N, C-alpha and C positions, 0 to 999 in steps of 0.2 A: 798072625798079623793080618793077613789078607780077610779073616773073618771080620775083624775090626773095622777095617775099610768098607767092607760090603755092608755092615751095619750102619755105618756112618752115612753111606750113599743112601741107603734105604730112608734113613731118618731125615736126610736133606730132601729127598724127593717127596716125603710126606709134607714137611715143611714147606716145600715149593708149591706143592699143590694146595695146600691151605691158604698160602698167599694169593695164589692165582684165582681161587675161588672167591676169596673175599674182595680182590680187585674186580672180579666180574660182577659180583653183587654190588659193589659200589658204582661200577660203571652203569649198571642197569637203573640203579636208583636215580643216578644224575640224569640219564637219558630221560626217563619219566619225568623228573622236575623240569627239564628243558621242554618236553611235549606239552607239560601244562602251561608252561609260560608262553609258548608259541599259540596254544589255544586261547589263552587270555588276550593276548596281543591281536589276534584274529577277530575276536569279539570286539575289542575296543576299536579297531580300525574300521570294521563294517558299521558301526553306529553312525 
């Protein structure tokens, strides 16, 4: 029974890592979009 629990914990850890990695990539993408928007606004304001 404990082998089954250990196996489930490993699978859950892998799943959590995949989700965290995906969240991290989404965050980086969103931050790059915000950076681009700020740069565009700076150009617009300085005209």
